[in-house]
C-alpha positions as CSV (number, residue, x, y, z in Angstrom):
1,M,0.1,-0.2,-0.1
2,S,1.2,3.3,-1.0
3,Q,1.8,6.0,1.4
4,P,-0.4,9.0,1.5
5,E,0.9,12.1,-0.5
6,Q,2.2,14.9,1.6
7,V,2.6,18.3,1.5
8,V,4.9,20.8,3.1
9,L,3.0,23.5,5.3
10,L,4.3,27.0,5.7
11,D,3.8,30.1,7.9
12,E,2.7,33.4,6.8
13,S,6.4,34.4,5.6
14,G,6.5,31.1,3.0
15,E,9.1,29.1,5.6
16,A,8.2,25.4,6.2
17,I,6.6,24.4,9.7
18,G,5.9,21.2,8.9
19,V,4.3,18.5,6.7
20,A,0.5,16.9,6.5
21,D,-1.5,14.6,4.3
22,K,-2.4,16.5,1.2
23,I,-6.1,15.1,1.4
24,A,-6.3,16.3,4.8
25,V,-4.9,20.0,3.9
26,H,-7.3,20.7,1.1
27,T,-10.7,21.6,3.0
28,T,-12.8,24.6,3.7
29,D,-9.9,25.8,5.6
30,T,-6.7,25.0,3.8
31,A,-3.6,25.7,5.5
32,L,-1.1,27.5,3.7
33,H,1.4,24.9,1.8
34,L,4.0,24.8,-1.1
35,A,2.8,23.8,-4.5
36,F,3.9,24.5,-8.1
37,S,2.6,25.4,-11.6
38,C,4.1,24.3,-15.1
39,H,3.1,25.7,-18.4
40,V,4.7,23.3,-20.7
41,Y,5.6,24.4,-24.3
42,N,6.0,22.3,-27.7
43,E,8.6,23.0,-30.4
44,A,6.3,25.1,-32.3
45,G,5.8,27.5,-29.1
46,Q,2.4,26.4,-28.4
47,V,1.4,26.0,-24.6
48,L,-0.3,22.9,-23.3
49,V,-3.5,23.5,-21.4
50,T,-5.4,20.8,-19.9
51,R,-9.3,20.3,-18.4
52,R,-9.2,19.1,-15.1
53,A,-10.9,15.6,-14.8
54,L,-14.6,15.9,-13.4
55,S,-13.4,13.7,-10.8
56,K,-11.1,16.2,-9.3
57,L,-11.9,17.7,-5.6
58,T,-11.5,21.2,-6.6
59,W,-12.2,23.0,-10.1
60,P,-13.3,19.8,-11.7
61,G,-13.7,20.6,-15.6
62,V,-12.5,23.6,-15.6
63,W,-9.2,24.5,-18.0
64,T,-6.0,25.6,-16.4
65,N,-2.2,25.5,-17.1
66,S,-0.5,22.0,-18.4
67,F,-0.5,20.9,-14.8
68,C,0.4,21.8,-11.0
69,G,1.2,19.8,-7.8
70,H,2.9,19.8,-4.7
71,P,6.8,18.8,-4.1
72,A,7.0,16.2,-1.6
73,P,9.0,17.1,2.0
74,G,12.3,17.2,0.9
75,E,11.8,16.9,-2.7
76,S,13.3,19.5,-5.3
77,F,10.7,21.7,-7.3
78,E,12.7,20.0,-10.6
79,S,12.2,16.4,-9.3
80,A,8.3,17.3,-8.5
81,I,7.8,18.9,-12.0
82,A,9.1,15.6,-13.6
83,R,7.1,13.3,-11.3
84,R,3.8,15.2,-12.0
85,A,4.5,15.7,-15.7
86,A,4.8,12.0,-15.9
87,D,1.9,11.1,-13.8
88,E,-0.6,13.5,-15.1
89,L,0.4,13.4,-18.8
90,G,2.6,10.8,-19.6
91,I,5.5,13.3,-20.8
92,T,8.9,14.0,-20.2
93,V,9.9,17.9,-20.0
94,S,13.0,19.8,-20.2
95,G,14.4,23.1,-20.0
96,V,12.6,23.7,-16.5
97,E,12.7,27.4,-16.3
98,L,11.4,29.6,-13.1
99,I,9.1,32.2,-14.4
100,L,7.1,33.8,-11.6
101,P,9.1,32.9,-8.1
102,D,6.8,34.8,-6.0
103,F,3.0,33.7,-7.0
104,R,0.7,32.9,-4.3
105,Y,-3.0,32.7,-4.4
106,R,-5.7,31.7,-2.2
107,A,-9.0,30.9,-4.1
108,V,-12.6,29.4,-2.8
109,D,-13.7,26.4,-5.2
110,A,-17.8,26.7,-5.9
111,S,-17.7,23.7,-3.3
112,G,-16.3,25.8,-0.5
113,I,-12.9,23.9,-1.1
114,V,-9.9,26.5,-0.4
115,E,-6.7,26.4,-2.3
116,N,-4.2,28.4,-0.4
117,E,-0.3,27.8,-1.7
118,V,2.9,29.7,-2.1
119,C,3.1,28.3,-6.0
120,P,6.0,29.2,-7.9
121,V,5.3,29.1,-11.6
122,Y,7.6,27.0,-13.9
123,R,7.6,27.0,-17.8
124,A,9.3,24.0,-19.1
125,V,9.3,22.2,-22.9
126,T,8.5,18.7,-24.2
127,T,8.8,16.9,-27.2
128,S,6.7,14.0,-25.9
129,V,3.1,12.7,-27.0
130,V,0.7,13.8,-24.1
131,N,-1.1,10.5,-22.6
132,P,-3.2,11.8,-19.9
133,N,-4.2,10.1,-17.1
134,P,-8.0,10.2,-16.8
135,S,-8.2,10.9,-13.2
136,E,-6.2,14.1,-13.4
137,V,-7.2,15.4,-16.9
138,A,-10.4,15.5,-18.8
139,E,-8.8,16.5,-22.2
140,F,-6.0,19.1,-23.2
141,A,-5.1,21.3,-26.0
142,W,-1.9,22.9,-27.6
143,V,-2.7,26.5,-28.3
144,D,-1.1,29.8,-29.1
145,P,-0.2,31.5,-25.8
146,D,-1.7,34.8,-27.2
147,A,-5.0,32.9,-28.0
148,L,-5.1,31.4,-24.3
149,A,-4.4,34.7,-22.8
150,T,-7.6,36.0,-25.3
151,A,-9.8,33.4,-23.8
152,A,-8.8,33.5,-20.5
153,Q,-9.6,37.2,-20.1
154,A,-13.2,37.1,-22.2
155,A,-14.3,33.6,-20.3
156,P,-12.4,33.6,-17.1
157,Y,-15.2,31.3,-15.4
158,A,-14.1,28.4,-17.8
159,F,-10.2,28.7,-16.5
160,S,-8.8,28.1,-12.9
161,P,-8.2,31.2,-11.1
162,W,-5.0,30.7,-10.6
163,L,-4.2,30.1,-14.5
164,G,-5.8,34.0,-15.0
165,W,-3.8,35.5,-12.2
166,Q,-0.6,33.8,-13.7
167,L,-1.6,35.2,-16.9
168,T,-2.0,38.5,-15.9
169,Q,1.2,38.6,-14.4
170,L,3.3,37.1,-17.1
171,G,1.6,40.0,-19.4
């Protein structure tokens, strides 16, 4: 039997103060914790967007960035990104680059579940064929980055709040 996924708990200044099981943390009173977002590009310069599986606890069925995750206690962001890219999308990534080091957000899903994360944002590249895990991803698309920004601005309800905020900060 596998161990439950754990997240790193943070104080208000972003310092690690402990760990907790991921499932126990994401509630209506979510403790601040460490996460990451990754925007994956192909060789044509398109960005991969994914629609969250309908079975997801938070924001089911909405479009979002390529993938997100939580580094395990003691795990580097680079290792966590490689792990989640493989787990969620069946891809290998390279050229991992930190693009929004200070991104932090709090958002409340329609169900009342809160996301409360210090969430650095990364950019990566893949040449892999996307083979999504259906428990994570309902569908995916490769899109022009400008078209994504336009769509997220025109129909914010169709996208995760963190993606909208990230796109605004990335300009």
